N, C-alpha and C positions, 0 to 999 in steps of 0.2 A: 422460818422453814417455807412456810406456804407463800410469803412474799417473794422469796427467792424462786420457787418454782413458777410463780405467776409471771415474774419478769423473763424467765426463760421461756415460758410457753407463749407470752404475749411478744416475743421477739424485741424486748427491750434491751437485750444484750447481744448485740450483733457478732460479738467475738466470742460467745459461749461455745463450748463443745456441742452442745445440741444444736445450735443454729448452724455451726460449721458443717456437721453431718448432714443437716437438712440440705444445705447448699449443695453439698457434694451428690446428694440423692437427687436434687432438683435438676443439676447439671446433667445427670445420666437420663433423667426424663426428658429434659430438653433434646438431647441428643436423638432420642427415639422419636419426638414430635417432629423433629426436622425431616423425618422419612414420610410424614403424613402430608399429603397434598392439602394446601388450605383452599377454602375458609376452614377452620377448625371449629367443631362444636364439642366443648369439653364439659363433662359433668364431674363436679367435685362433690363427692359423697362425703359429708360431715366437715367440710371445710368452711373456710371464711375468706372473705376478699382480703383481710389483713394478711394472711398467709401468703397469697400471691404477691401482695406488695412487698411485703419484707423480703421476699426472694427475688425482688426487681423483675418480676415476670413482664410487666408491661413495657420494659425496655428491651426485651428479647426479640430477636427476629424470628417470628413464627407466623408471620402473615396475619389475616384478618382473624380474629379471635372472638368467639362467642363462648363465654363461660357461664355456665349456670351452676350457682352455688346452692347445693341442697344441705341444709343445715339441720341435723338431726337433733340438735340441742334446743332448749326451750327458747333461748334468746335468738333472735334473727338479726344478723349484721346489716346494716345499711348498705345500699349499693355505694360503691366508691368509684366506679367506672361505667361508662355508658354500655360497654359490653358486658356487664355483670348483671345476673338476675338471681336474686335470693329467694329461695322458696322454703316451706316447711315441708319435710318429707320424712319418712321412715325408711332407712337403708334396706330394710327387709321386706318392703312393699313399695316398689316404684311403678306401681301400675298407671300412674298419671302419664307415664311415658311410653313411646312406642318401642317395638323390637328394634335394636339397631339404630336408635334415633340419634345416638352420640358417635362422633369418630373416636373419642377417648373417654374412658370413665377413669377418674383419679380418685384415690383414696388414701389418706395418709393416717395410719395408727387409729383406725376407727373399727375395724372388724372384730377386735378383741373386746370392744366394749359393748356390742349389740346384744350379748346374752351367751348361752351355753352354745355347743356344738351345732345343734338343730338351728338355733337363730343365725349363727355364722354362716351355716350352709345357705340358708334363704337369703341373706345378703349377697353372698357369692354368686348364687343363681341369678338374682336381680341384675347384679352388675354385668354378668356374662350376657344377659337378655337384652338389656338396653345399650350395651355399647359394642361396637365394631372391634374395639381394642380396650384393653384395661391394664391399669398400673395401679395394684393394691399393695400397700406396704403395710407390715405389721412387726412390731419388735420381737427379736429372736428371744425366746424364753431363757435361753442358755447363754445369753450374753451376760457378763459378770455385773455389769450395773443395771439395775432396775430403772427403766426410763421414767416412770411416774414419779418416783420417790427420790431418784438419783442415789440411791444407796446400793452398795455392793452386796450382792447375793440375797438381797431382800425377798426376791420371788421365791426363794427356796424354804422361807420360814413356814412353819405350820399355820394353817389357817385359823385354827382354835388355839388358843393357849392355856 
C-alpha cells in the first residue's frame, strides 16, 4: 500500500486518477496565470520541482517564469531548472519575504498539514501577505475518497479506536 501511494504521489503513474485530477487543477491554474502579465514570480509553498515537471509546466506558454520553491519538508529538492530556487521555509512564517513580493503564491495540499486551525490561519495570512494573488488548494473533507490513504470514507473514522 505504501509503495502504491509513493508511486502516485511521486508522479510515477501519469495515468492515475490522482494525477489526472492534478492535471485538471493545473490547467485551471494555468488559465488564471495567463491573465497575469509576465515576467512571473511564483512562490510554491510546500512544493517541489518534480511537481512542476510532472505537470509539464516548463512547456507551457507562461512567459518568463521565476519559481521559488519553498519546501517545508526536511528534504530539499535539487534545482532542476535555472529558474527554480529551492529554499527551506516554514509556511507559517515567511518573514524572509517582503509584502507582495510574489505575483502568485501557489500551494497544493499543504495547509491541512501545518497544524491546527490557528497554525493554518498563520499560513493563510502569510500567503496573503507575500503574494499579490494566491492559489491555495486543499482536499475537500467531504469528498468520499480520502486522498492520503485513497480509501473511501476513511476521514470519518474515529481518531481513537
